[in-house]
N, C-alpha and C positions, 0 to 999 in steps of 0.2 A: 541578353543572357545575364549580364551583371545585375540588372534590375531584378531578375527572377531569383538570382542567388540571394541577394540582400533581402528580398521579400520573404523568402523561405526562412532565412535566419531570424528575421523579426518575428515570424509566426511561432518559431520554436522557443524563442527566448522571452517573450512577453506574456505573463499571465494576465488574465482578464482583469484582475483586481489592481494591477499596478497603476498608480495615479501620479507619482512624482519621480523625479530623477534622483537616484541615490547619490550620496556624497561618499566617495571612496575613502576620504579622510575622517569620516564620522565613525564613532564607536558602534560596533554592531550590537544588536539587541541581546546577543548571547555571551557578552563578555563575562568573565568569571570573578574578577576582583575590581573593586573601586576604592580608591584612596583620594578623597576630596575631588578635585576636578580630573583626576587621572583614572582612566579605565584600562584594564590589563587582561590579557589572555596568556598567562604563563603556561609553559609546557616543559616536560623533560622526557627525553627519549633515550632508551638503550638501543641505539641504531643497529648495533651488531655485537653479538657475543658468540664467537665461533672460530672457524679455521679458514685461513687463506693458504692454499697449497702452492701459490706462486707469488711470494711477497714482492719480488722485484720484476715481475713480468719477463722472466728469462726464457730463452728457447728450451725445448725439451731436452736437447743434447747437452745442456749446461747445468744439469742437476738443479732444477728450480728449488728454491728454499721455501719451507713450510713453517707456519707459525700460528699460534693462538693469538687472537686479536679482540680488542674491546673498544667500542666507540660510544661515548655518552654525550648527548646533545641537549643541554638546557637552552631554552629560547623564550622570548616573550614579545608580544605586540602591545604597544602602549599608545593610547589616544588621549589628547587633551585639547580643550578649547582655550584659545587665548584671544578674548574679544571676538572680533568677527572671523579670525583665522582659526585653522585647525592644524594640529601637529600629530603626526603618526611616526612612531619610532619602532623599528624592528631590531632586536639584539639577539645574536645567535653565537653559541660557543660549541666547538667540536673538540672533545678531549679524546685523542686517539692513542691507544696503548697496544704495544706488541710485547709478548712475554720474552722472546729471545732476542729479537733484533731491535734493540733499544734506539738505534739510529733512526728508526721510522716513527718513533713516538712524536706527538705534536699536540699543540693547543692552537686551534684556529678560531679566529674571532671575526665577526662581520657586524657592521653597524649601518643601517639604512634609515635615513631620516627623510620625511616628506612634510614640508610646510606649505599649506595651501591658504591663500587669501582670496576668497570670492567676493568681489565688489559688484556694483550694480551692473555694469557692462564689461568689466575688466576682471580677469582671473590671473593671478600670479601663483606660480608653483615652483618651488625650489627643492631639489632632491639631492643633497650631498650623500656620499657613501664612503665607507672605509672597510678594507679587507686586509687582514694579515693572516697568512695561511702557509702551511707546509704540505699541501695536497698536490696531486698531479694537476698540471694546468690544462690538460686536454687529452685527446686520444693518441697524440704523437709522443710526448715526452713521458717516459716511465718513471723518472726520478721524482720522488716527493721533495720538491724544491721550495725553500723558503722564499716568499715574495710578499710585497705589499702592493695593493692596488687601491687608489683613492681618486676621488674627483666628484663630479656631480653634473646634474642637468638642471637648466633653468628654462621656464616657459612663461611667456606673457601672451594671453589670449584676449581677443576682443569679441564680444557677442555681437555678430553682425546681423543675425536674425534670431527669432526666439529659440531655435534649437541648433543653430549653426555658429561655430566659432572659427575665427581666423587668428593664427598665432605665429610667433617667432620663437625659435628654440636655440639654445646654445649648450654645449657640453664640453667637458674636458675630463681626461682620465690619464693618470700616471701609473706605469707599471714598473716596479723596482724589484729585481731579483737580488738575493743576497750575494755578496762577493764571492762566497765559496760554493755557490750553486753550480754544479757541473753535471752534464749528462753526455755520454758518448764522447768524452774528451773535449767537449765544448763548454766554455764558461758562459752560463745563461745570462749573467749580468751584461757581459760584453756583447752578446748576441741580441738580446731581446728587451733590454731596458728602453722604454720609449714614452713619449707623450702623444696622445691622440686628442685632437681638438676638432670640433664640428659645429656647424651652424646651419639653420635651415628655416623653412616656412612650412606651415601645415594648416590644413582645413579639416575640421571634424564636424560631423553632423549626428545629433542624437536621434537616431532613426525611431527608436522606441524608448521607454524609460529604462530598459535593460540592455539595449544594443546601440553601439556607437560605431559608425563607419568613418574613415578618414583617408586623406591623401596627403603625402608629405614629400618634400624634396630637400636633400641634405648634401652639403659639401663638407668633406672630411679630409684632414691631413694627418699623417703619422710621421713623427720624426724620432729617429733612434739615436740614443745618446752616444754610443760607441760604434755603431755600425750604420753609417749613413748610406751605404749601398742598399739598405732595405727601405729607405724613405719612399713614401707614396702619397698620392692624392687620389681621392675618390669622389664620384658624384653618384648619388642614389635617388631613385624615385620609387615610392611605395604606396600601395593601397592596403588598408588594414581594416579589421573588424574586431571589436572588443565586446565580450559578453560579461554582464555583471555576475558576481558570485551567486546571486539569488535566481539567475536564469536557469532554464533547463540545460542549455549548453553553457559551459563555463570556460573562461580562458580567453585567449586572443590569438590572432594569426595575421601575418602580413606577407604580401607577395610583391615583388618589384623587380627593378632593373638596376644594375650597378656597373659603372665604368671605373675599374680599378687600374690606376696608372702608376707603375713604379717609376721613380725619377731616374734610376740608374739605367743607362743604355745597355741593351743586350738582354733585358728581361722582358718577356712578353706581357702585354696588358691582358686583363680579363674583362670581358664585356658580356654580360648575359643575365640570366634569371637568378635572383636570390630570394630566399624565403625563410620564414621561421614561424613556429606556432606551437602552442600547447593547449589542447582542448580536452574537455571531458563531458560525458553525458551519462546520466543515471536513468535506467529503464525500470519503471514500475517500482522504484525505491529499493530494488534488490540486485540489479546488475549494473555495474559501473564500467563504462568504456573510456579509456584514455588514449590519446594519440599525441605525439610530438614530432616535429620535423624541422630540418634546418638545411640551408644551402648557402654557403658564403665563403669568402676568402679568409684564411687563417695564416698567421705568420709561422714559419718553420725556423728551428734553430740552425739548420744547415745553410751555410752561406751560398752554396752553388745551386740550391733548390730552396730559395728563401720564402716561398709561400706555396700553399696548396689550396685546392678547392675542396671543401668538406661538404659532402652531400649525404644526408642520413635521415632515418625515421625510426620511430619506436612506437610500441603500443602495449596496452595492458587490459586485461579483463578481470574484474573482481566480482565474484558471485557469492551472495549470501545463500548458503545451502539449507540450513535449518537452525532455528534459534539464534544463538550468538556466534555460530561458526561461519567462516567465509573461506573461499579459496581464491587464489590469484594465479594467473599465467601472464608472463611478460616476455618481450623480445625486442630486439632492435638491430639495425645494421648501419654502419658508417663507411663511406668511401672517401679516401684521402688521395686526391689526384695532384701530384707535384708538377710544378713548372720549372724548367731548367733555365739557367743563365747561359746565354750564348757564348761560345768560344772557350768554355772551361770543361774540365773532366768531371763527369759524374759517374758513380758506380753503375747506375741503371738509368737510362734516359726515360723521361716521362713516367717515372715510377708511380705505381698505384698500390696503396695499402687498403685492406678491407678489415674491419673490426665488426664482429657479430657477438651478440649476447642473447641468452635466453635463460629463463628460469621460472620459478614460481614459489608458492608458499601457501600455508594455511594459517588462519588467524582465529582468535577467540576474543570476544568482547566482554569485559567486565563492566557492565553499565555503559554510560554514555562516554566516559572519559578515558577508559583504559582498554588497550588492545595488546594482546600477546600474539606474536607471530613466529613461525618457523619458516626459514627461507633457504633456497638453494639457487645459485646462479653459476652459469658456465660462460667464460669469456674466451674468445678465439680471434687471433689476428693472423692474417696471411699477408705476405709482402714479397716483392721481387727480390728483396734482400733477406737471406735466410736468418741473419742475426736479429731481424726485426719481428720474427714470428714468435708466437707464444700461445699457450693454453693455460687457463687458470680455472680452478673450481673453488668457489667460496660459499660456505654454508654456515648457518648459525641461527640464533634466536634474537628477537627484538621485542621491546616493550615500549609503548607510548602512553604517557600519562599527562592529561591536562587537568589543572586544578585551579 
């Protein structure tokens, strides 16, 4: 069955004219700006200009606060050759503004670097990253909390066969919340500051010029700076498939098994299926389908329910209706299943929260590089705890410009 799945994926992703394996760190033929050896694709996006009718994700009976908000996002991708190596840098800035609630304003920056050195039979890939943000860290914490995340991934691969690589990987990530970041009476710095380190082995095979399959095994440890009761070790095994951006199906997906073992006694292990993916497909150049999914362990700020299993999926359909006009519909659902620490009081045992979103919009294209959109999205969370429930409607306009 697996062979049939991979064969079907190969047929969908490889055009007949493909002759060579693309280099993901190579500048694309559609880059917009070139300065000497540097190729760039700069963009600026008015991500949202509109109204948020529940700024703090408050329950309906607590008089949710409404405000006018604006988000501007300049970003760029840069490529550069340095001898035999290639360098890819992505820089992104989110400038978030609220008219009334100035405590929610922020400037969020992310930097992702990828340095690739392809040799005759050896391939070295180093990918450091840095993020400073005041955005919500996930579906659980509603406070826009200042934090920094930084680290990187390193990979060394050996070409064992013409299209098969065997490699070792190592990664590290540091998560630092600000000392005044508080949610629901909990200091997030004391609860969630941590260092995550991992190492593993991987095998990947270039099934076609535009499709790669792989298998990997990883050992991971998480150590919390101020809350060692949350420390854990994990072992994961994954199978993955990756499609090139020029393939009919774009994106990647992986499915596997994880043994998550908390070091503190009294907290149950998680052993089971995990997955993640983000895929898209365009039909006849006019209809684009997108799907994403996730299933994995996430850390909670609550000391007596210190982790939860997040399972969710989302999808979107974008249809060009006529000329430069398009319409979009989107939706998603997430399930947060908490695990209790034994021998302690919790408000609701084995609590489960559900988050659903749905919305849509219309867009108009001004040539190749400019799109104007009008968007409406509804958010809804249900929980065994009444104080964790909320409804929110967010609507506004957006403009994307690449130059």
